[in-house]
C-alpha positions in Angstrom: 92.2 8.2 -15.7 93.5 10.1 -12.7 92.0 13.3 -14.1 88.6 11.6 -14.3 88.8 10.5 -10.7 89.8 14.0 -9.6 86.9 15.6 -11.5 84.4 13.1 -10.1 85.8 13.7 -6.6 85.5 17.4 -7.0 81.9 17.1 -8.3 80.9 15.0 -5.3 82.6 17.4 -2.9 80.8 20.4 -4.4 77.4 18.6 -4.2 78.1 17.7 -0.6 78.9 21.3 0.2 75.7 22.4 -1.5 73.7 19.8 0.4 75.2 20.8 3.8 74.6 24.5 3.0 71.0 23.8 2.1 70.4 21.7 5.2 72.1 24.4 7.4 69.9 27.1 6.0 66.7 25.1 6.5 67.7 24.2 10.1 68.9 27.8 10.9 66.0 29.6 9.2 63.5 28.0 11.4 59.9 28.9 10.9 60.5 32.6 10.0 62.5 32.0 6.9 60.4 29.1 5.7 57.2 31.0 6.4 58.2 34.1 4.4 60.1 32.5 1.6 58.1 29.2 1.3 54.5 30.0 1.7 51.9 32.4 0.3 50.5 34.9 2.8 46.9 34.4 3.7 46.1 38.1 3.3 47.9 40.9 1.4 47.2 44.6 1.0 49.2 46.7 -1.4 49.0 50.5 -1.9 50.3 51.2 -5.4 49.6 52.8 -8.7 47.0 55.1 -7.3 44.9 52.2 -6.1 44.7 49.5 -3.4 44.9 45.7 -4.0 43.1 43.5 -1.4 44.1 39.9 -1.9 43.7 36.6 0.0 41.0 35.2 2.3 38.9 36.5 5.2 36.5 34.6 7.4 33.3 36.7 6.8 31.5 39.1 4.5 31.6 41.9 7.1 35.4 41.9 7.1 35.5 41.8 3.3 33.1 44.7 3.0 34.9 46.7 5.7 38.2 46.4 3.8 36.7 47.2 0.4 34.7 50.1 1.8 37.7 51.7 3.5 39.8 51.2 0.4 37.1 53.0 -1.7 36.8 55.8 0.9 40.6 56.3 0.9 40.5 56.7 -2.9 37.7 59.3 -2.7 34.9 56.8 -3.3 36.4 55.6 -6.6 35.8 51.9 -6.1 37.1 51.1 -9.6 40.6 51.7 -8.2 40.1 49.0 -5.6 41.2 45.6 -6.9 39.5 43.1 -4.6 40.4 39.4 -4.6 39.3 38.7 -1.1 37.7 35.3 -0.8 35.4 34.5 2.1 36.6 31.3 3.6 35.5 30.3 7.1 38.9 28.6 7.7 40.8 31.8 7.0 43.0 33.3 9.6 41.1 35.4 12.2 40.9 39.1 12.2 40.3 40.3 15.7 39.3 43.8 14.8 38.2 44.4 11.2 37.7 48.1 12.0 41.4 48.5 12.9 42.4 46.8 9.6 40.0 49.1 7.7 41.7 52.1 9.5 45.1 50.8 8.3 43.8 50.8 4.7 42.9 54.5 5.2 46.3 55.3 6.8 48.5 53.5 4.2 50.7 55.3 1.7 51.8 54.6 -1.8 54.2 51.7 -1.8 53.2 50.1 1.5 52.7 46.3 1.4 51.1 44.2 4.1 51.4 40.4 4.3 49.8 38.2 6.9 50.8 34.6 7.8 49.4 32.5 10.7 51.8 33.8 13.4 53.2 37.0 11.7 52.2 40.1 9.9 54.7 42.2 8.0 54.2 45.7 6.8 56.8 47.2 4.4 56.9 51.0 4.6 59.2 53.8 3.5 60.2 54.8 7.1 59.6 52.2 9.8 60.3 54.6 12.6 58.0 57.5 11.6 54.8 58.3 13.4 52.5 56.9 10.6 54.4 53.6 10.6 54.2 53.3 14.4 50.4 54.0 14.2 50.1 51.4 11.5 51.9 48.8 13.7 49.4 49.5 16.6 46.5 49.1 14.2 47.9 45.8 12.9 48.3 44.5 16.4 44.7 45.4 17.2 43.5 43.9 13.9 45.3 40.6 14.2 45.4 40.2 18.0 48.2 39.5 20.6 49.1 36.1 19.2 50.5 37.5 15.9 53.9 39.1 15.8 53.8 42.4 13.9 56.9 43.5 12.0 57.2 46.9 10.3 60.1 46.8 7.9 61.7 49.3 5.4 60.9 49.0 1.7 63.8 47.8 -0.4 
């Protein structure tokens, strides 16, 4: 009987430790951890496999067309290498300068991955401190506006 009580007590203690850890992580993570881990980005651009994937939502057809045209231009006019899943949704997050975002598509390199959330944009690159990455960060800031934090991070 004592063994059963001991096992029950240990199980309850382990569950309490797990609950405390989960609550601490949620409280400590704030908006940034919840945003990145818990929600889908509103816009993604991936440069891989000799092509470019445009995915998410934009507010207007002009932005959609600018991104698709720049992706096709970067690929030498081979639009079949552009996978375009950009929905036009008036409630989508704003793009302050679609031209700057289109120039980023042209600048990007194989392996780069852009994700955009309401208050943050993240661009994963090979070398965050090189000239191309710094230029990309400036283009992203112009594209998304001053209210969006831009982070350029190294690829894993």
